[in-house]
N, C-alpha and C positions, 0 to 999 in steps of 0.2 A: 427515603427513596422516592416518595410520592411528591416531593416539593417541586415547584416549577423549574428551579434552576439546577436540578440534579444533573440532567443530561449535559447542560452547558459546562458545569464544573468538571464532570467526569471526563468529557471529551478533551477539554483544555488541559486538565491535569495529567491524564494518562498519556496523551500525545507528547507533551513536553517532557515528562519523565522518561518515556521511551527514547526520545531524541537525545536528551542529555546523557542517559546511560549508554546510548549508542556511540556518542562522541568519545566517551571514556574508553569503551571497548575497542573502537576503531584505533585510537592512539596506542592502546596496549597491543592489539593484534597486528598492527602494521609496522611497528618499529623495526623488527628484524627484516621484513621484506624491503623496507626503505633502505636500510643499511647495506643489504645485499646488492642493491642497485646503485650503490655509492651516492645515496641521497641522504639529506638530514633525517634523523629519526622521526621528526614530526612532520615530514613532507605530506603524507596522506592525511594526517589529522588536520593540518592547516587547510588543505583543499576541502575537506569535509566540513570544517568549521565555517569556511566562507560560504559553502552551499547552505549550511544551516542558518546563517545570518540572512542570506537572500531569501531562503525559504520562510523564515520568520516574517519577513516583510510581505511575502506573498500570502502567508496565513492571515496576517492582520488585514491586508487588503481584501481578501476573500471574505473575511468575517464581517466586514463593515459595509460592503456594497449590497444592495437589495437583490432579490431574486430575479427581477426583470433584467438587470444588467448581467447576471449570470447566464440567463437565457440568451441574451444578445451575444455573448461570447461563444456560444456553442458552434455556430457555423464557421466563423473565422478560425477558431481553434481547430476544427476538424479539417478544413481545407489546408491550413498551414501544416498540420501534422502529416497529411497525405502527401503534400508536396515534398516535405523533408524526407519522408520514407521512400519516395521515388528517387530522390537524389542519392540516398544511401546505396541504391542498387546500380548506380552508374559507375562503371570502372574508372578509377582515378580520383573519384570523389569520396565514395564510401570506404570505410576502414573496417578491416576484419580483426576481431579480438576474440581469442579463445575459440576460433573456428566459426564464429557467427559474424556475418557482415551486416551489422546493424548500427554502425557508428559513423559520426561525422567529426572530422578533425577541426577544432576551432583555433588551434595555435596556443602557444604558451603553456603546453602540457595539459590543455583541457579538451575533453571530447564530449559529444552530445549523442545520446541515444534517443532518436525520435519516437521509437516504439513505446517508450515509457510514457510519453505524453499522449500516445494513442489511447491509453486507458482512460485518462481524464477526458479526452475528446469524446470517446464513446459514451461515457457516463452523462456528460452535459448534453450532447446532441441527442442521445437516445431518450433522456428524461424529457427534454423539450418536445421531441417528436411525439412521444406517447401521451404527454400531457395535453397537447393540442388535439390529438385524436380522441382522447377521452372527453374533452370539452364538447366535441362534435358528436359524441356517442357512436364512434366508429370502431371501438376496440372489440365489439361483439362479433365482428367479422374477421375471419382468419387472415384474409388478404391484407387488411389494414393493420393487423397486429404484426404481421411478418414483413410487410413491404412498406418502406424501404429499409427497415431496421436490420433485418437479417442479411440482405445483399451488401449493405455498406459494411457490416461487421465482417462478412466473409472477404470483402476487398481488403480490409485492414489485416485480417488473418493471412491472406495470400501474400501481401507485401512483407509481413513479418517472417513467414515461412520461406520466402525467397532468400532471406538471410540466414536461415537455418536455426532460428531461435524458437524452439518449440516450447520452452518454459513460459515466455511472454505470451505465446499463442494460447496456452492453457488458461492463463489469468484472464485474457480477453474473452475467451469462451465462457468462463465463469461469470464475467460481468454481463454478457449477453443473456445467459440463462437467468441471472438474477433479475434483469429488467423484464424478461418475458414472464417470469413468475409473479412479479409485482403487478404486471399488467393483467394477470388473471388467465394466462394461457392454460388450456386444459391439460390434464395429465397425459392423455394419449399423444398430444403434440410433443410433450417433453420426452416421452418414450421413443417416439420416432426420431426426434432430433438427436437424442443421446445415442441411439443405435447407429445413426449415420456418423456422429462424431467418434464413437468408439471404433467403428470400422476404418475411418480415415486415419485415426491415431494408430491403430494396429498396423496399417499399411506403411505409415511413415516410420514406425519403429522397426518393422521388419526389413525395410530397405536401407537402414542406417546401422552400420556395425557399432558406432559409438552409442546410439540410443539403445540398441539391444543389450549392450554390455551394462549400461546403467540400469536397465530393467532387471537384469540377472543379479545385480548387486544388492537388491532389496534384502535386508536382514543378513547380509554377509558378515561372517566372522573370520574369513580367510581372504588374503590379498588376491588370490586367484593365480593361475599359472603364469600369466603375463603381467600381473600387477594391476589388472583392470579395476579392481575394487579398492585400490589404495586409498582414495579419498574417503570413501564410505567407511572403511574399517578404521582409519585414523581419526575420523570424526567420533566414532564410538569410543576409541581409546581416550580421546580428550574428555568426553563426558564421564567415562568410567573413573578416570583418575582424579576427578574433581571432588568426590566425596560429598559430604553434607554441606560444607561451607567453603570448599575450593582451596586452591593452593595460594591464593592471594593475587591481587592485581599485578600484572607484569611477570608473574612466575610461571606462565604456561611453558610447557616443553614442546608441545606439538607445533607451535608457531615458528619454531626454529627450523623451518624447511620441511618438516614431516607432513604437515597438513596443507594441501593446496587451497588457495583462495580463503585463507584464514580470516582476512579482514572484510571479505565480501559475502559470498554465499554460505560459508561455514563459520561465520562469526558467532553463531549461537553455540557451537561446540567449544570455542575458546571461552565464551562466557560461562559455560558449564564447568570447564577446567579451572578457571580462576575464581569464580564466585560460587561454585558448587550447586547442589540441588536447590538450596535456598535462593540463589540468584536466578536460576532458570525458571523456577516456579514464580518468582516475582515478575519476570518478563511475561510469562504466560498469563498471570493475573492481570497485568496492565493491558494486554491485548484483549483479554476477555471483557474487561471493563469498557474498553473502547468499543468493542462489538456490541455489547449490551446497550450502551448509550446511543449508538448509531441506529440500532433497531428501534429503540424507544422514540427517537426523533421521527423516524419514518412511520411508525405506527400511530403517533398522536396527531399528526398534521392532517388538515383537510385540503391542503394545496396539493394537487396531483404532481406538479413538477418537483416540489420538495420531497414528496414521498418517493418518487422514482430516483431522484438524484441521491438522496440520503441512503436509500437501499442499495443503489449501485456502488456508491463509495464504500459502504460497509461490506458489501460482497467482495469488492476488490481487495480491501485491506486484509480481511479475514481469510479469504481464499489464498492470497499470496503468503500470508504468515503460515497458514496450514501446510502449503506445499513446501515452503522452505524448512520449517521445523520438522515436518514429517520426513524429509530427505535426510536431515542431520541425524534423526533418531533411527534411520534405517527402515522406516515404515513405508516410504514412498520412493520412487526413482529420483535421482538427482536431476532436477529440472533447470538448475542454473539461474534461479530467480533470487533476488536479494530479500532480506527480511525488512519489511517496510519500516521506515523511520530509524532503523537500527544499523543496517549494513552500510559499508562504504559505497559511495556513488552519488554524485550530485544529480545526475539525470533521473535517478529514481527518487531522490529526496525531494526535489523541487515540486513535481506534480503531486506527490503524496502530501506535502505540507499545505499546498493549495487546497487539496481535497479535504483535509482536516479543517481548514478555514471555512469551507462550504458547510460542513457539519455544524461548526460553531455558529455560523450565520443563521442556519435553519433553526438551531436550538434557541437563538435569541429572538427569532420571529414568532415564536409561540406567544399568544396573547398573555397568558399567565406569566411567562418569563419576562415579557416586556414590562408588565406591571411591577414585578418583583425588582427588576433592574432599575426602574424609575424610582422606586422607593429607596434604593441604596444611594441615590445621588444626595450629596450633603444638603443642598438647599431644600430639596423636596422632603427629606427626612426631618429637617429642623422644623419646617412649616407644619408637617403632620404632627410632630410631638407637641408643638405649641397649641394645636387645635384640641389635643387630647387632655391638656392640663386644665383642670377646673379652676375657674377664677375664684380666689378667696375673697370673702366679704371684708370690706374696709372698716375702719373704726377702732376705737380703743376696746380692750378686753374688760 
């Protein structure tokens, strides 16, 4: 675990395993949904596979470009994301899906959710901003720590909440808190900001009957008088019927129309039903390994941008996984966020894979990792071995 390339291989291996297993589960969980819409059974799988191929290209690109180019992308990405999020709110342009108006129609059956790219934009822009302020020794002052990071984050949150997507807003808030924590914000500042966030969240929940019903369904074992806890309860049914090793791939019962959003927000429940406790624990272990490696990268670097960006990406992935899995287990309200790298949805997969590429790039930039990777090149390794071989004396015996 102390070897230079540990974080590099753990990030790459765990992310690819989660993505591949997610593709398998998307195909299994979406077949019935596709057939019910008079579509080929592999319709959703093919779209997810295409997104995974494009995402792999983005991952490789992000893992190969240096940090200075990542920093150069921060402002263009933020401005483009804000522009698209404004377009979403224009009547006739933005599309409403599941009661949330956060989508743009691209044609040919493809949609784009700009708020998913807002997470990546906030991580890169926030990391670049805090790194520049740290270089100038300005983070000791509250005004420089909070401004303009918090106002810009609140602008993104406002645009997201205009569409009614509180789940994405929760993840964006977690990223903001993660960046402030890495910047060394004092505890009393967190207490104040958390109090305000809790108050605003309570007001938003109280003013929405849908959000209030989701809150009341935490730990529910009954469908409710109007069936308001249908999704939460059937998610528990799916997990409970999986047993130790599951019913087998493709053998889920709940995906036959009983469990809403089986291939998106509640795909973890289908994984539990078909792969059992062993499968769900494997998924949790992969996310835990990914989180550990991300923290390791952030903790071992001396570059402030790398520390903030790696910490922001790790906070994003782990917070979203916690919210999604917690909702499926009935421990948290159903927030409507996908399981990173695992659930169906190209808009969520593409920025997530680019973020994984960032972590891989940061892991490669560690001096010890650079030296270890250089030693693994065939030419370098052969020359090194030749230097180590002792020259035998010539002559007859």
